[in-house]
N, C-alpha and C positions, 0 to 999 in steps of 0.2 A: 502493498499500500506503501500509495506518494504523498511528503505531506506538504502542502503548499504555505503560501505565506501572501496573504493579502494587506492590504492599508486603507484603510479605511479613517475619517473623524468620529472623534469622540462620541459627537449626540448621537451619529447610523447608527453604532458601535451599540449605544446604551439603549437603544429604540426597538433593535435587532434583536439583541441580551432578553428583552419584556417582550417580545412580539412570541421569542424562540421559546421562553416560559410559561409563557399566555397556553400556547399548546402542546403542550408537558414534551419540549424536546428538548433540545441543544441547539448552542448558534451551530456547532461545529454539522449538524443532523439536515439544521437545516439549507447548509450549500454545498451538502455535498447532492443531495435532491434535489437542487436546484441544477446542477453541475450535471445530474442524469438525466433528466431533461433536456436539458443544451443539447448533451452530448447528441442524446438517441434523436432530434429531432433531423427533415433530411435534407443533406446542403444540398448548395446549388448545384454541385456536376449530376448526386443524385436524383435528383428532381431534372435535369433535364433527359439524362441517363433515360429517367422511367417516360420521357414523355414521346421522347423519339422510337421509346419499342412498341408504344403505344401504339406512335403512329405506324411505322414501320410494320405493324403487328395488323394494319385498319389495313395497309396498302394493299399487303398478303393476300387479306379476301374479298380485294375486290378484280371482280372480270367482266371483260369486255362487253359479254354476252348475258348480262342480269342488268344488259340498259334498257331506261321504256322507250317510249314512242314517243315521236317530234310531238301526238297528238300529244299522248299525257305530262310533255314537258307545259305544252303551252292551255294546257287543258284549265276554263276559267269558274270558280263554285259563283253559281247564280245566287 
């Protein structure tokens, strides 16, 4: 397990300790929970990769033979 050092002002430290105590937990546990959630979020690269995979999957499903007719394209709902 790694230790980290974070510098914060005294007022923020006091308020954070009070909030942690209200939740019956430690400030370290709060920070650990935040960092865990933060690290589990999808990165920009992962998001773009997922979107690319979705687009490519959609393209793979496309078939030229599944075109609609000209009349269907220009059909107007009355």
